[in-house]
C-alpha positions in Angstrom: -8.0 -7.3 -5.8 -10.4 -4.4 -6.0 -11.0 -1.7 -3.4 -14.7 -2.4 -2.9 -15.4 0.5 -0.5 -18.6 2.3 -1.5 -17.1 5.7 -1.0 -13.3 5.4 -1.3 -11.3 8.4 -0.3 -9.2 10.1 -2.8 -5.7 10.0 -1.3 -2.7 12.2 -2.1 0.4 10.2 -1.3 4.0 11.2 -1.1 7.2 9.8 0.5 8.3 11.6 3.7 11.7 13.0 3.8 14.3 10.6 5.1 15.4 11.4 8.6 19.0 11.9 9.6 20.5 8.6 10.6 21.3 9.8 14.1 17.6 10.7 14.6 16.1 7.5 13.1 13.5 5.9 15.4 13.7 2.1 15.9 10.3 1.5 14.3 6.7 2.6 14.2 3.7 0.4 14.5 0.9 0.9 11.9 -2.5 -0.4 13.0 -4.8 -2.0 10.4 -8.4 -1.0 9.8 -11.0 -3.6 8.8 -12.7 -3.3 5.4 -15.4 -5.6 4.0 -14.6 -7.0 0.6 -18.1 -6.8 -0.8 -21.6 -7.3 0.8 -22.7 -8.1 4.4 -21.4 -11.7 4.3 -18.2 -10.7 2.6 -14.7 -11.6 3.6 -13.1 -8.9 5.6 -9.6 -7.6 5.1 -7.2 -5.7 7.3 -5.7 -2.7 5.6 -2.4 -1.1 6.8 -1.6 1.0 3.7 -2.4 3.7 2.9 -3.2 5.6 6.1 -2.6 9.0 7.5 0.5 8.0 9.4 2.1 6.4 6.3 1.1 6.6 2.6 3.9 4.7 1.0 6.8 2.3 1.8 9.1 2.6 -1.1 6.6 2.3 -4.0 4.3 -0.1 -2.0 1.1 1.9 -1.8 -1.6 -0.6 -0.7 -1.5 -3.5 1.8 -4.6 -5.7 2.4 -4.1 -8.7 4.7 -6.9 -11.3 5.0 -7.8 -14.6 6.6 -7.7 -17.3 7.6 -11.2 -17.0 6.2 -13.8 -19.8 6.3 -15.0 -19.7 2.7 -18.2 -21.7 3.6 -19.3 -18.8 5.9 -18.1 -15.8 3.9 -18.3 -17.0 0.3 -14.6 -16.3 -0.1 -13.2 -14.0 -2.7 -15.7 -13.0 -5.4 -14.4 -9.9 -7.2 -15.8 -9.4 -10.7 -13.9 -7.6 -13.5 -12.6 -4.3 -12.4 -10.0 -1.8 -13.7 -6.5 -0.6 -12.6 -4.1 2.0 -13.8 -0.6 3.2 -12.9 0.3 0.3 -10.6 1.3 -3.3 -10.2 -0.7 -5.8 -8.1 1.1 -8.4 -6.2 -1.0 -11.4 -5.1 0.5 -13.7 -2.3 -1.3 -16.6 -0.6 -0.6 -18.6 2.6 -3.5 -21.0 2.0 -6.3 -21.4 -0.5 -6.4 -20.8 -4.3 -7.7 -17.9 -6.4 -8.5 -17.8 -10.1 -7.3 -14.8 -12.0 -8.4 -13.6 -15.5 -7.4 -10.3 -17.1 -7.8 -8.3 -20.3 -4.4 -9.2 -21.6 -5.7 -12.8 -22.0 -3.8 -14.1 -18.9 -5.6 -16.9 -17.0 -3.8 -18.2 -13.9 -4.2 -19.7 -10.4 -2.8 -17.9 -7.4 -1.4 -20.6 -5.1 0.5 -20.4 -1.7 4.1 -19.6 -2.0 3.8 -18.4 -5.7 3.6 -14.8 -6.7 1.3 -13.4 -9.4 2.3 -9.9 -10.4 0.0 -8.0 -12.8 1.2 -4.8 -14.3 -1.7 -2.4 -15.0 0.4 0.4 -16.6 -1.8 2.3 -19.0 -4.8 0.2 -18.1 -6.0 -3.3 -17.4 -9.0 -5.1 -16.0 -9.1 -8.4 -14.1 -11.3 -10.7 -11.9 -10.5 -12.8 -8.9 -12.5 -15.7 -7.5 -11.5 -18.2 -4.9 -11.8 -21.7 -6.4 -14.5 -24.2 -5.4 -11.8 -26.4 -3.8 -10.8 -23.7 -1.4 -11.9 -24.1 2.2 -9.8 -21.5 3.9 -8.4 -18.4 2.2 -5.5 -16.6 3.7 -3.1 -14.1 2.1 -2.2 -10.6 1.2 -3.0 -8.3 -1.8 -0.4 -5.6 -2.4 -0.1 -2.7 -4.8 3.0 -1.0 -6.1 2.8 2.5 -7.6 4.5 2.8 -10.9 7.0 5.8 -11.1 6.0 8.6 -13.5 8.4 7.5 -16.2 6.8 4.1 -16.5 3.2 4.5 -15.4 1.8 4.2 -18.9 3.8 1.1 -19.7 2.0 -1.8 -21.5 -0.1 -4.1 -19.2 1.3 -7.5 -18.5 1.3 -10.5 -16.2 4.2 -12.5 -14.5 4.2 -15.6 -12.3 7.0 -16.9 -10.2 7.5 -19.7 -7.6 10.5 -18.7 -5.5 12.8 -21.4 -4.0 12.9 -21.8 -0.2 15.9 -20.0 1.3 17.1 -21.0 4.8 19.3 -19.1 7.2 19.9 -20.0 10.9 16.6 -22.0 11.0 14.6 -19.2 9.4 12.8 -19.9 6.1 12.2 -17.3 3.4 10.5 -17.0 0.0 11.9 -14.0 -1.8 9.3 -13.1 -4.4 10.6 -9.6 -5.4 14.0 -8.0 -5.3 17.0 -9.4 -3.5 17.4 -10.8 0.0 19.5 -13.5 1.7 21.5 -14.1 -1.4 18.5 -14.8 -3.7 17.2 -12.5 -6.4 13.7 -12.7 -7.9 13.5 -12.5 -11.7 10.1 -10.8 -11.6 10.4 -7.3 -13.2 9.6 -4.1 -11.3 10.0 -0.5 -12.2 11.6 0.8 -9.0 13.9 -0.9 -6.5 11.9 -3.1 -4.3 12.0 -6.2 -2.0 9.2 -8.5 -1.0 9.6 -11.8 1.0 7.7 -14.1 3.2 9.8 -15.0 6.3 9.0 -17.7 9.0 10.9 -17.8 12.3 10.9 -20.4 15.0 9.8 -19.6 18.5 12.3 -17.3 20.2 14.5 -17.1 17.1 16.5 -14.0 16.2 17.4 -13.1 12.6 19.5 -10.2 11.4 18.9 -9.3 7.8 21.4 -7.3 5.6 19.3 -4.7 3.9 19.8 -1.8 1.5 20.2 1.4 3.7 18.5 3.4 0.9 15.4 1.4 1.4 12.5 2.0 3.8 10.9 -1.2 5.1 7.6 -2.5 6.5 7.2 -5.8 8.3 3.6 -7.1 8.2 3.0 -9.7 10.9 0.8 -12.6 9.7 1.0 -15.1 12.5 2.7 -14.9 15.9 4.4 -11.9 17.4 7.9 -10.4 17.2 10.0 -7.4 17.7 11.3 -5.5 14.7 14.4 -3.4 15.6 13.2 -3.5 19.2 9.6 -2.5 18.3 6.9 -5.1 19.4 4.2 -6.1 16.9 1.4 -8.7 16.8 -0.6 -10.3 14.1 -2.1 -7.8 11.7 0.2 -5.0 12.6 2.8 -3.5 10.3 6.1 -2.1 11.6 7.6 0.8 9.5 11.4 1.3 9.5 12.8 4.4 7.7 15.9 4.4 5.5 19.3 4.7 7.0 20.2 1.2 8.4 22.1 -1.7 6.9 20.6 -4.4 9.1 17.1 -5.2 10.2 16.7 -7.4 13.3 13.7 -9.7 13.8 13.0 -11.5 17.1 10.1 -14.0 17.3 8.6 -13.8 20.8 5.5 -16.0 20.4 5.5 -19.7 21.5 4.8 -20.9 18.1 6.2 -20.0 14.7 6.0 -16.4 13.5 5.4 -15.5 9.9 5.8 -12.1 8.3 5.9 -10.3 5.0 8.9 -8.0 4.5 8.2 -5.2 2.1 10.7 -2.5 1.2 12.0 -0.1 -1.4 13.6 3.2 -2.1 11.3 6.1 -1.3 9.3 6.9 -4.5 9.7 10.6 -4.0 6.8 11.3 -6.2 3.3 12.6 -5.3 0.6 10.2 -6.4 -3.2 10.3 -6.3 -4.9 7.0 -5.5 -8.7 6.6 -5.7 -10.7 3.3 -5.9 -8.5 1.1 -8.2 -6.6 3.9 -10.0 -3.3 5.5 -9.4 -2.7 8.8 -11.2 -1.2 12.2 -10.6 -4.2 14.6 -10.6 -7.9 14.7 -9.8 -8.7 15.3 -13.5 -6.7 12.2 -14.5 -8.5 10.0 -12.0 -11.8 11.3 -13.2 -10.8 10.5 -16.8 -9.9 6.9 -15.9 -13.2 6.5 -14.2 -15.2 7.9 -17.2 -13.3 5.6 -19.6 -14.0 2.5 -17.4 -17.7 3.3 -17.2 -17.9 3.8 -21.0 -16.0 0.6 -21.8 -18.0 -1.3 -19.1 -21.3 -0.2 -20.8 -20.0 -1.3 -24.1 -19.0 -4.7 -22.8 -15.3 -4.1 -23.2 -13.5 -3.1 -26.5 -15.9 -4.2 -29.2 -14.4 -5.2 -32.5 -16.0 -2.3 -34.3 -14.1 0.3 -32.2 -10.4 1.1 -32.9 -8.2 -0.7 -30.4 -6.4 2.6 -29.4 -9.7 3.9 -28.1 -9.9 1.1 -25.5 -7.9 1.7 -22.3 -8.8 -1.5 -20.5 -8.8 -4.1 -23.3 -11.3 -6.8 -24.4 -13.2 -8.4 -21.5 -12.9 -12.2 -21.2 -15.9 -14.2 -22.4 -16.3 -15.8 -19.0 -17.2 -12.4 -17.3 -20.9 -12.2 -16.7 -20.6 -8.9 -14.7 -18.1 -6.2 -14.0 -17.9 -3.7 -11.1 -19.3 -0.2 -11.6 -17.0 2.6 -10.4 -18.2 4.5 -7.3 -19.2 8.1 -7.6 -16.3 10.6 -7.3 -16.2 12.7 -4.1 -17.9 16.1 -4.3 -14.8 17.9 -3.0 -11.6 18.2 -5.1 -8.4 16.7 -3.8 -6.7 18.7 -1.0 -3.1 17.7 -0.6 -2.1 16.4 2.8 0.5 18.3 4.9 
C-alpha cells in the first residue's frame, strides 16, 4: 500500500533504549490517527506507526489498519503503481480481496488469512486494487524496515497460507516468525513475529515470547487487556523488551481479534518519507528523483541498460502511476 498523504512528513526513526527489567511498564497505548487513502470518497485507514511516541516496534515501521469498509460507498482500495525502497510490505486481510502486481512480474491475490510479503530492497513498484467481487474490505498493511546490511537486497515476493493453531480455545495464524509452536517459512531479514490471534469472550491467554523482543498488540475487533493495559478496537499496545510472557485477556462480550507484532529492536536510525526507507535526506531525495524519471519514461524501456532502472519494468496493465509528492522545504531534523 502507498502512503497517499499529499505532504508526508520526513521521519527519523530509531529504537529507544531498552529499559531495565525492574523499571519496565506494563504497556503503553498508542492511539491511531485517521488518514484518507486517496481522494474525498476514499477509504480511510487508522495509522498507529510511526508516531512521536513510538517510531518502531522491532523492525516494524508502519501500521495501517482499515475497515470494515463498504466498497460500494468508498470505491475500495485503488492504489496505482508506486515505488518502495529499503523495506518489506506485509499485506494481511480479514475480509475482501486485493489484486497485487509488481515490477518483478509477480501477480497475486491477497486473501483473508494468507500473507503476501513483498521485499522492496533496492527498489520495486507495485499496484493494489480491491477486486470487483469485494463488498467489504478489512485488513492491515504493515511495513518492515530492512537492516542496513540487507536494505539493497534484490526485490522479491512471497506468499504463505499459515495453518490454524489452537491453544486453550484461542485461535492463531502465525504468518511471520515463531509462536505457539509454529514457525512461518516466510523469509525476513531481522528477527520478527507476526500473528493474528482470536480470543473468546472473557478468555485469558498467556504467550511465551522472546524476552529480547519488543511487542505491539493491535486490536482489530473487541476489547482486551494486554499485560494489564486496557485497549479497544483501533488501539495498539506497546510492550518493551524484558519479559518472557505476554498476557492477553478478552473483556468484550464477543470475540476479540488482534494482530501481534514483535521483533528485536532494530537499533538503527532510519529515514522514512512517502514510500521510501533510507538513511539520509539526500538518499531519499535520490530515490524520489529516480522514481519520477522512470515514471516519465514509462518504466525501464528496453533501450536503456537494466542497471540504470531502480524500480524495474512496469506491468502492461498499468494505465497510470503515482507521482511522488514534493519534498519538504526543510531538511530533516533528528528527533530527540
